[in-house]
PDB file of N, CA, C and O in Angstrom:
ATOM      1  N   UNK A   1       1.171   7.028  16.195  1.00  0.00           N
ATOM      2  CA  UNK A   1       1.541   7.783  14.978  1.00  0.00           C
ATOM      3  C   UNK A   1       1.893   5.956  14.657  1.00  0.00           C
ATOM      4  O   UNK A   1       1.599   5.291  15.651  1.00  0.00           O
ATOM      5  N   UNK A   2       2.329   5.288  13.735  1.00  0.00           N
ATOM      6  CA  UNK A   2       2.135   4.358  13.878  1.00  0.00           C
ATOM      7  C   UNK A   2       3.184   4.080  12.619  1.00  0.00           C
ATOM      8  O   UNK A   2       2.996   4.618  11.528  1.00  0.00           O
ATOM      9  N   UNK A   3       4.625   2.940  12.940  1.00  0.00           N
ATOM     10  CA  UNK A   3       5.895   3.500  12.021  1.00  0.00           C
ATOM     11  C   UNK A   3       5.513   2.605  10.864  1.00  0.00           C
ATOM     12  O   UNK A   3       4.430   2.030  10.758  1.00  0.00           O
ATOM     13  N   UNK A   4       6.573   2.545   9.961  1.00  0.00           N
ATOM     14  CA  UNK A   4       6.343   1.729   8.327  1.00  0.00           C
ATOM     15  C   UNK A   4       5.749   0.193   8.857  1.00  0.00           C
ATOM     16  O   UNK A   4       4.593  -0.199   8.695  1.00  0.00           O
ATOM     17  N   UNK A   5       7.007  -0.657   9.620  1.00  0.00           N
ATOM     18  CA  UNK A   5       6.816  -1.763   9.628  1.00  0.00           C
ATOM     19  C   UNK A   5       5.334  -1.911  10.462  1.00  0.00           C
ATOM     20  O   UNK A   5       4.432  -2.665  10.098  1.00  0.00           O
ATOM     21  N   UNK A   6       5.290  -1.164  11.470  1.00  0.00           N
ATOM     22  CA  UNK A   6       3.858  -1.340  11.798  1.00  0.00           C
ATOM     23  C   UNK A   6       2.695  -1.088  11.271  1.00  0.00           C
ATOM     24  O   UNK A   6       1.704  -1.689  11.686  1.00  0.00           O
ATOM     25  N   UNK A   7       2.577   0.140   9.947  1.00  0.00           N
ATOM     26  CA  UNK A   7       1.778  -0.718   9.103  1.00  0.00           C
ATOM     27  C   UNK A   7       2.332  -1.801   7.623  1.00  0.00           C
ATOM     28  O   UNK A   7       1.511  -2.512   7.042  1.00  0.00           O
ATOM     29  N   UNK A   8       3.584  -1.752   7.268  1.00  0.00           N
ATOM     30  CA  UNK A   8       3.671  -3.192   6.220  1.00  0.00           C
ATOM     31  C   UNK A   8       2.925  -4.202   7.142  1.00  0.00           C
ATOM     32  O   UNK A   8       1.944  -4.661   6.556  1.00  0.00           O
ATOM     33  N   UNK A   9       3.115  -4.779   8.631  1.00  0.00           N
ATOM     34  CA  UNK A   9       2.265  -5.506   9.280  1.00  0.00           C
ATOM     35  C   UNK A   9       1.354  -6.007   8.733  1.00  0.00           C
ATOM     36  O   UNK A   9       1.127  -7.198   8.521  1.00  0.00           O
ATOM     37  N   UNK A  10       0.441  -4.568   8.326  1.00  0.00           N
ATOM     38  CA  UNK A  10      -0.889  -4.623   8.752  1.00  0.00           C
ATOM     39  C   UNK A  10      -1.834  -5.078   7.334  1.00  0.00           C
ATOM     40  O   UNK A  10      -2.743  -5.904   7.256  1.00  0.00           O
ATOM     41  N   UNK A  11      -1.253  -4.227   6.311  1.00  0.00           N
ATOM     42  CA  UNK A  11      -1.401  -4.525   4.780  1.00  0.00           C
ATOM     43  C   UNK A  11      -0.684  -6.180   4.080  1.00  0.00           C
ATOM     44  O   UNK A  11      -0.951  -6.870   3.096  1.00  0.00           O
ATOM     45  N   UNK A  12       0.465  -6.286   5.383  1.00  0.00           N
ATOM     46  CA  UNK A  12       0.400  -8.177   4.864  1.00  0.00           C
ATOM     47  C   UNK A  12      -0.645  -9.116   5.265  1.00  0.00           C
ATOM     48  O   UNK A  12      -1.163 -10.078   4.698  1.00  0.00           O
ATOM     49  N   UNK A  13      -0.902  -8.242   7.066  1.00  0.00           N
ATOM     50  CA  UNK A  13      -1.853  -9.553   7.530  1.00  0.00           C
ATOM     51  C   UNK A  13      -2.693  -9.784   6.553  1.00  0.00           C
ATOM     52  O   UNK A  13      -3.024  -8.902   5.760  1.00  0.00           O
ATOM     53  N   UNK A  14      -3.263 -11.376   6.490  1.00  0.00           N
ATOM     54  CA  UNK A  14      -4.234 -11.570   5.763  1.00  0.00           C
ATOM     55  C   UNK A  14      -5.842 -11.533   6.541  1.00  0.00           C
ATOM     56  O   UNK A  14      -6.880 -11.747   5.915  1.00  0.00           O
ATOM     57  N   UNK A  15      -5.793 -11.269   7.773  1.00  0.00           N
ATOM     58  CA  UNK A  15      -6.831 -11.682   7.989  1.00  0.00           C
ATOM     59  C   UNK A  15      -7.782 -10.093   7.999  1.00  0.00           C
ATOM     60  O   UNK A  15      -8.879  -9.891   8.520  1.00  0.00           O
ATOM     61  N   UNK A  16      -7.050  -9.288   7.357  1.00  0.00           N
ATOM     62  CA  UNK A  16      -6.439  -7.844   7.864  1.00  0.00           C
ATOM     63  C   UNK A  16      -8.413  -7.213   7.156  1.00  0.00           C
ATOM     64  O   UNK A  16      -9.303  -8.034   7.373  1.00  0.00           O
ATOM     65  N   UNK A  17      -8.577  -6.695   6.871  1.00  0.00           N
ATOM     66  CA  UNK A  17     -10.021  -6.438   6.339  1.00  0.00           C
ATOM     67  C   UNK A  17      -9.274  -5.158   4.631  1.00  0.00           C
ATOM     68  O   UNK A  17      -8.378  -4.324   4.768  1.00  0.00           O
ATOM     69  N   UNK A  18      -9.981  -5.442   3.354  1.00  0.00           N
ATOM     70  CA  UNK A  18      -9.474  -4.996   2.401  1.00  0.00           C
ATOM     71  C   UNK A  18      -9.273  -3.417   1.975  1.00  0.00           C
ATOM     72  O   UNK A  18      -8.812  -3.253   0.845  1.00  0.00           O
ATOM     73  N   UNK A  19      -9.441  -2.734   2.420  1.00  0.00           N
ATOM     74  CA  UNK A  19      -9.450  -0.926   2.602  1.00  0.00           C
ATOM     75  C   UNK A  19      -8.420  -0.777   4.159  1.00  0.00           C
ATOM     76  O   UNK A  19      -7.713   0.224   4.267  1.00  0.00           O
ATOM     77  N   UNK A  20      -8.422  -1.370   4.788  1.00  0.00           N
ATOM     78  CA  UNK A  20      -7.301  -1.146   5.851  1.00  0.00           C
ATOM     79  C   UNK A  20      -6.079  -1.247   5.148  1.00  0.00           C
ATOM     80  O   UNK A  20      -5.363  -0.251   5.049  1.00  0.00           O
ATOM     81  N   UNK A  21      -5.613  -2.795   4.431  1.00  0.00           N
ATOM     82  CA  UNK A  21      -5.337  -3.457   4.589  1.00  0.00           C
ATOM     83  C   UNK A  21      -4.003  -2.380   2.601  1.00  0.00           C
ATOM     84  O   UNK A  21      -3.041  -2.674   1.891  1.00  0.00           O
ATOM     85  N   UNK A  22      -5.030  -1.200   2.773  1.00  0.00           N
ATOM     86  CA  UNK A  22      -5.097  -0.091   1.360  1.00  0.00           C
ATOM     87  C   UNK A  22      -4.070   0.570   1.781  1.00  0.00           C
ATOM     88  O   UNK A  22      -2.998   0.964   1.320  1.00  0.00           O
ATOM     89  N   UNK A  23      -5.178   0.638   3.695  1.00  0.00           N
ATOM     90  CA  UNK A  23      -5.193   2.161   3.697  1.00  0.00           C
ATOM     91  C   UNK A  23      -3.625   2.490   4.079  1.00  0.00           C
ATOM     92  O   UNK A  23      -3.136   3.605   3.896  1.00  0.00           O
ATOM     93  N   UNK A  24      -3.033   1.582   4.530  1.00  0.00           N
ATOM     94  CA  UNK A  24      -2.026   0.911   5.113  1.00  0.00           C
ATOM     95  C   UNK A  24      -0.720   1.450   4.428  1.00  0.00           C
ATOM     96  O   UNK A  24       0.225   2.076   4.908  1.00  0.00           O
ATOM     97  N   UNK A  25      -0.994   0.956   3.010  1.00  0.00           N
ATOM     98  CA  UNK A  25       0.194   0.752   2.439  1.00  0.00           C
ATOM     99  C   UNK A  25       0.501   1.772   1.948  1.00  0.00           C
ATOM    100  O   UNK A  25       1.677   1.993   1.661  1.00  0.00           O
ATOM    101  N   UNK A  26      -1.318   3.426   1.527  1.00  0.00           N
ATOM    102  CA  UNK A  26      -0.477   4.753   1.349  1.00  0.00           C
ATOM    103  C   UNK A  26       0.235   5.203   2.442  1.00  0.00           C
ATOM    104  O   UNK A  26       1.394   5.611   2.513  1.00  0.00           O
ATOM    105  N   UNK A  27      -1.039   5.009   3.699  1.00  0.00           N
ATOM    106  CA  UNK A  27       0.490   5.267   5.362  1.00  0.00           C
ATOM    107  C   UNK A  27       1.983   4.827   5.286  1.00  0.00           C
ATOM    108  O   UNK A  27       2.571   4.815   6.368  1.00  0.00           O
ATOM    109  N   UNK A  28       2.560   4.531   4.384  1.00  0.00           N
ATOM    110  CA  UNK A  28       3.390   3.517   4.140  1.00  0.00           C
ATOM    111  C   UNK A  28       4.148   4.395   3.528  1.00  0.00           C
ATOM    112  O   UNK A  28       5.374   4.423   3.635  1.00  0.00           O
ATOM    113  N   UNK A  29       3.312   5.351   2.686  1.00  0.00           N
ATOM    114  CA  UNK A  29       3.915   6.487   2.024  1.00  0.00           C
ATOM    115  C   UNK A  29       4.042   7.440   2.305  1.00  0.00           C
ATOM    116  O   UNK A  29       4.791   8.226   1.724  1.00  0.00           O
ATOM    117  N   UNK A  30       3.350   7.704   3.298  1.00  0.00           N
ATOM    118  CA  UNK A  30       3.982   9.461   4.691  1.00  0.00           C
ATOM    119  C   UNK A  30       5.261   8.390   4.720  1.00  0.00           C
ATOM    120  O   UNK A  30       6.327   8.844   4.304  1.00  0.00           O
ATOM    121  N   UNK A  31       5.247   7.231   5.103  1.00  0.00           N
ATOM    122  CA  UNK A  31       6.438   7.365   6.144  1.00  0.00           C
ATOM    123  C   UNK A  31       7.963   7.565   4.088  1.00  0.00           C
ATOM    124  O   UNK A  31       8.624   8.472   3.584  1.00  0.00           O
ATOM    125  N   UNK A  32       7.720   6.257   3.811  1.00  0.00           N
ATOM    126  CA  UNK A  32       8.307   7.093   2.193  1.00  0.00           C
ATOM    127  C   UNK A  32       7.541   7.205   1.198  1.00  0.00           C
ATOM    128  O   UNK A  32       6.323   7.101   1.053  1.00  0.00           O
ATOM    129  N   UNK A  33       8.629   7.493   0.337  1.00  0.00           N
ATOM    130  CA  UNK A  33       8.138   8.300  -1.309  1.00  0.00           C
ATOM    131  C   UNK A  33       9.015   8.812  -1.633  1.00  0.00           C
ATOM    132  O   UNK A  33       9.393   9.978  -1.514  1.00  0.00           O
ATOM    133  N   UNK A  34       9.603   7.568  -2.283  1.00  0.00           N
ATOM    134  CA  UNK A  34      10.605   7.993  -3.634  1.00  0.00           C
ATOM    135  C   UNK A  34      10.765   9.501  -4.381  1.00  0.00           C
ATOM    136  O   UNK A  34      11.596  10.392  -4.553  1.00  0.00           O
ATOM    137  N   UNK A  35       9.192   9.096  -4.741  1.00  0.00           N
ATOM    138  CA  UNK A  35       9.264   9.674  -5.711  1.00  0.00           C
ATOM    139  C   UNK A  35       8.463  11.361  -5.398  1.00  0.00           C
ATOM    140  O   UNK A  35       8.436  12.346  -6.136  1.00  0.00           O
ATOM    141  N   UNK A  36       8.007  11.201  -4.317  1.00  0.00           N
ATOM    142  CA  UNK A  36       6.674  11.471  -3.482  1.00  0.00           C
ATOM    143  C   UNK A  36       6.022  11.655  -3.615  1.00  0.00           C
ATOM    144  O   UNK A  36       5.817  11.859  -4.812  1.00  0.00           O
ATOM    145  N   UNK A  37       4.917  11.828  -2.757  1.00  0.00           N
ATOM    146  CA  UNK A  37       3.601  10.630  -2.155  1.00  0.00           C
ATOM    147  C   UNK A  37       2.491  10.305  -3.032  1.00  0.00           C
ATOM    148  O   UNK A  37       1.719   9.398  -2.723  1.00  0.00           O
ATOM    149  N   UNK A  38       2.337  11.032  -4.195  1.00  0.00           N
ATOM    150  CA  UNK A  38       1.156  11.029  -5.253  1.00  0.00           C
ATOM    151  C   UNK A  38       1.815   9.848  -6.811  1.00  0.00           C
ATOM    152  O   UNK A  38       1.077   9.104  -7.457  1.00  0.00           O
ATOM    153  N   UNK A  39       3.316  10.028  -7.039  1.00  0.00           N
ATOM    154  CA  UNK A  39       3.998   9.368  -8.040  1.00  0.00           C
ATOM    155  C   UNK A  39       4.475   8.080  -8.080  1.00  0.00           C
ATOM    156  O   UNK A  39       4.695   7.140  -8.845  1.00  0.00           O
ATOM    157  N   UNK A  40       4.561   8.544  -6.567  1.00  0.00           N
ATOM    158  CA  UNK A  40       5.438   6.675  -5.318  1.00  0.00           C
ATOM    159  C   UNK A  40       3.317   6.084  -5.614  1.00  0.00           C
ATOM    160  O   UNK A  40       2.968   5.037  -6.160  1.00  0.00           O
ATOM    161  N   UNK A  41       2.693   6.796  -5.237  1.00  0.00           N
ATOM    162  CA  UNK A  41       1.766   6.113  -5.306  1.00  0.00           C
ATOM    163  C   UNK A  41       0.876   4.836  -7.110  1.00  0.00           C
ATOM    164  O   UNK A  41       0.523   3.677  -7.329  1.00  0.00           O
ATOM    165  N   UNK A  42       0.977   6.230  -7.862  1.00  0.00           N
ATOM    166  CA  UNK A  42       0.792   6.274  -9.386  1.00  0.00           C
ATOM    167  C   UNK A  42       1.509   5.417  -9.950  1.00  0.00           C
ATOM    168  O   UNK A  42       0.996   4.641 -10.757  1.00  0.00           O
ATOM    169  N   UNK A  43       3.068   5.356  -9.605  1.00  0.00           N
ATOM    170  CA  UNK A  43       3.493   4.336  -9.724  1.00  0.00           C
ATOM    171  C   UNK A  43       3.403   2.833  -9.455  1.00  0.00           C
ATOM    172  O   UNK A  43       3.200   1.986 -10.325  1.00  0.00           O
ATOM    173  N   UNK A  44       3.619   2.543  -7.847  1.00  0.00           N
ATOM    174  CA  UNK A  44       2.814   1.272  -7.323  1.00  0.00           C
ATOM    175  C   UNK A  44       1.384   0.620  -8.141  1.00  0.00           C
ATOM    176  O   UNK A  44       1.101  -0.494  -8.583  1.00  0.00           O
ATOM    177  N   UNK A  45       0.725   1.846  -8.084  1.00  0.00           N
ATOM    178  CA  UNK A  45      -0.996   1.648  -8.616  1.00  0.00           C
ATOM    179  C   UNK A  45      -0.144   0.900  -9.682  1.00  0.00           C
ATOM    180  O   UNK A  45       0.428  -0.179  -9.528  1.00  0.00           O
ATOM    181  N   UNK A  46      -0.181   1.990 -11.227  1.00  0.00           N
ATOM    182  CA  UNK A  46       0.457   0.725 -12.371  1.00  0.00           C
ATOM    183  C   UNK A  46       0.571  -0.004 -12.546  1.00  0.00           C
ATOM    184  O   UNK A  46      -0.117  -0.892 -13.049  1.00  0.00           O
ATOM    185  N   UNK A  47       1.926   0.111 -12.039  1.00  0.00           N
ATOM    186  CA  UNK A  47       2.792  -1.512 -11.849  1.00  0.00           C
ATOM    187  C   UNK A  47       2.989  -2.685 -11.257  1.00  0.00           C
ATOM    188  O   UNK A  47       3.932  -3.476 -11.262  1.00  0.00           O
ATOM    189  N   UNK A  48       1.485  -2.661 -10.519  1.00  0.00           N
ATOM    190  CA  UNK A  48       1.140  -3.793 -10.273  1.00  0.00           C
ATOM    191  C   UNK A  48      -1.055  -4.174 -10.072  1.00  0.00           C
ATOM    192  O   UNK A  48      -1.754  -5.040  -9.544  1.00  0.00           O
ATOM    193  N   UNK A  49      -1.218  -3.232 -10.662  1.00  0.00           N
ATOM    194  CA  UNK A  49      -2.267  -3.426 -11.292  1.00  0.00           C
ATOM    195  C   UNK A  49      -4.031  -2.876 -10.651  1.00  0.00           C
ATOM    196  O   UNK A  49      -5.222  -2.989 -10.943  1.00  0.00           O
ATOM    197  N   UNK A  50      -3.257  -2.344  -9.773  1.00  0.00           N
ATOM    198  CA  UNK A  50      -4.257  -1.409  -8.388  1.00  0.00           C
ATOM    199  C   UNK A  50      -4.968   0.112  -9.609  1.00  0.00           C
ATOM    200  O   UNK A  50      -4.668   1.091 -10.292  1.00  0.00           O
ATOM    201  N   UNK A  51      -5.994  -0.714  -9.137  1.00  0.00           N
ATOM    202  CA  UNK A  51      -7.124   0.854  -9.362  1.00  0.00           C
ATOM    203  C   UNK A  51      -7.052   1.727  -8.488  1.00  0.00           C
ATOM    204  O   UNK A  51      -8.043   1.662  -7.760  1.00  0.00           O
ATOM    205  N   UNK A  52      -6.091   2.826  -8.091  1.00  0.00           N
ATOM    206  CA  UNK A  52      -6.007   3.457  -7.474  1.00  0.00           C
ATOM    207  C   UNK A  52      -7.470   4.146  -6.846  1.00  0.00           C
ATOM    208  O   UNK A  52      -7.573   4.432  -5.654  1.00  0.00           O
ATOM    209  N   UNK A  53      -8.345   4.317  -7.638  1.00  0.00           N
ATOM    210  CA  UNK A  53      -9.806   4.161  -6.544  1.00  0.00           C
ATOM    211  C   UNK A  53     -10.769   3.582  -6.370  1.00  0.00           C
ATOM    212  O   UNK A  53     -11.960   3.889  -6.410  1.00  0.00           O
ATOM    213  N   UNK A  54      -9.863   2.085  -6.024  1.00  0.00           N
ATOM    214  CA  UNK A  54     -10.252   0.772  -5.480  1.00  0.00           C
ATOM    215  C   UNK A  54     -10.469   0.599  -4.126  1.00  0.00           C
ATOM    216  O   UNK A  54      -9.565   1.366  -3.795  1.00  0.00           O
ATOM    217  N   UNK A  55     -11.064   0.106  -2.733  1.00  0.00           N
ATOM    218  CA  UNK A  55     -10.988   0.356  -1.856  1.00  0.00           C
ATOM    219  C   UNK A  55     -10.929  -1.112  -1.415  1.00  0.00           C
ATOM    220  O   UNK A  55     -10.961  -1.253  -0.193  1.00  0.00           O
ATOM    221  N   UNK A  56     -10.857  -2.145  -2.082  1.00  0.00           N
ATOM    222  CA  UNK A  56     -10.134  -3.418  -1.999  1.00  0.00           C
ATOM    223  C   UNK A  56      -9.678  -4.524  -2.846  1.00  0.00           C
ATOM    224  O   UNK A  56      -9.970  -5.641  -3.274  1.00  0.00           O
ATOM    225  N   UNK A  57      -8.695  -3.476  -2.850  1.00  0.00           N
ATOM    226  CA  UNK A  57      -8.087  -4.092  -4.120  1.00  0.00           C
ATOM    227  C   UNK A  57      -7.262  -5.593  -4.167  1.00  0.00           C
ATOM    228  O   UNK A  57      -6.909  -6.131  -3.118  1.00  0.00           O
ATOM    229  N   UNK A  58      -7.098  -5.973  -4.998  1.00  0.00           N
ATOM    230  CA  UNK A  58      -6.977  -7.800  -5.444  1.00  0.00           C
ATOM    231  C   UNK A  58      -5.063  -7.974  -3.147  1.00  0.00           C
ATOM    232  O   UNK A  58      -4.212  -7.641  -2.323  1.00  0.00           O
ATOM    233  N   UNK A  59      -5.221  -8.108  -3.266  1.00  0.00           N
ATOM    234  CA  UNK A  59      -4.545  -8.569  -1.967  1.00  0.00           C
ATOM    235  C   UNK A  59      -3.020  -9.619  -1.900  1.00  0.00           C
ATOM    236  O   UNK A  59      -2.504 -10.116  -0.898  1.00  0.00           O
ATOM    237  N   UNK A  60      -2.556  -9.717  -3.407  1.00  0.00           N
ATOM    238  CA  UNK A  60      -1.619  -9.982  -4.138  1.00  0.00           C
ATOM    239  C   UNK A  60      -0.732  -8.978  -4.570  1.00  0.00           C
ATOM    240  O   UNK A  60       0.485  -9.032  -4.388  1.00  0.00           O
ATOM    241  N   UNK A  61      -1.419  -7.913  -5.233  1.00  0.00           N
ATOM    242  CA  UNK A  61      -1.684  -6.368  -5.566  1.00  0.00           C
ATOM    243  C   UNK A  61      -0.907  -5.580  -4.268  1.00  0.00           C
ATOM    244  O   UNK A  61       0.046  -4.899  -4.646  1.00  0.00           O
ATOM    245  N   UNK A  62      -1.100  -5.566  -3.146  1.00  0.00           N
ATOM    246  CA  UNK A  62      -1.000  -4.986  -2.457  1.00  0.00           C
ATOM    247  C   UNK A  62       0.166  -5.368  -1.786  1.00  0.00           C
ATOM    248  O   UNK A  62       0.612  -4.742  -0.824  1.00  0.00           O
ATOM    249  N   UNK A  63       0.865  -6.752  -2.435  1.00  0.00           N
ATOM    250  CA  UNK A  63       1.567  -7.393  -1.261  1.00  0.00           C
ATOM    251  C   UNK A  63       2.707  -6.947  -2.402  1.00  0.00           C
ATOM    252  O   UNK A  63       3.833  -6.761  -1.940  1.00  0.00           O
ATOM    253  N   UNK A  64       2.568  -6.788  -3.600  1.00  0.00           N
ATOM    254  CA  UNK A  64       3.870  -6.413  -4.290  1.00  0.00           C
ATOM    255  C   UNK A  64       4.179  -5.213  -4.029  1.00  0.00           C
ATOM    256  O   UNK A  64       5.201  -4.972  -3.387  1.00  0.00           O
ATOM    257  N   UNK A  65       3.036  -3.845  -4.649  1.00  0.00           N
ATOM    258  CA  UNK A  65       3.501  -2.537  -4.165  1.00  0.00           C
ATOM    259  C   UNK A  65       4.101  -2.866  -2.707  1.00  0.00           C
ATOM    260  O   UNK A  65       5.128  -2.199  -2.831  1.00  0.00           O
ATOM    261  N   UNK A  66       4.179  -3.309  -1.667  1.00  0.00           N
ATOM    262  CA  UNK A  66       4.532  -3.266  -0.473  1.00  0.00           C
ATOM    263  C   UNK A  66       6.394  -3.623  -0.556  1.00  0.00           C
ATOM    264  O   UNK A  66       7.280  -3.071   0.096  1.00  0.00           O
ATOM    265  N   UNK A  67       6.527  -4.734  -1.599  1.00  0.00           N
ATOM    266  CA  UNK A  67       7.844  -4.971  -0.941  1.00  0.00           C
ATOM    267  C   UNK A  67       8.251  -4.626  -2.178  1.00  0.00           C
ATOM    268  O   UNK A  67       9.413  -4.908  -2.471  1.00  0.00           O
ATOM    269  N   UNK A  68       7.390  -3.936  -3.192  1.00  0.00           N
ATOM    270  CA  UNK A  68       8.336  -3.039  -3.972  1.00  0.00           C
ATOM    271  C   UNK A  68       9.137  -1.691  -3.755  1.00  0.00           C
ATOM    272  O   UNK A  68      10.136  -1.261  -4.331  1.00  0.00           O
ATOM    273  N   UNK A  69       8.101  -0.986  -2.380  1.00  0.00           N
ATOM    274  CA  UNK A  69       8.570   0.278  -2.129  1.00  0.00           C
ATOM    275  C   UNK A  69       9.584  -0.255  -1.107  1.00  0.00           C
ATOM    276  O   UNK A  69      10.336   0.523  -0.521  1.00  0.00           O
TER     277      UNK A  69
END
């Protein structure tokens, strides 16, 4: 089971598949979710322009969400 830092590295990896990077960000929420998993995900999506259903979001949006988290 990967820890937060390992998952964060996957989110930041520019060579990684966008779907995997998004999945890794969601897995980060299993380690740290200040508002609860769903509420934190909804907050990060709204704040960083990520469509919750988009499997390949903008990499800059993923990085912004990770930085906030």
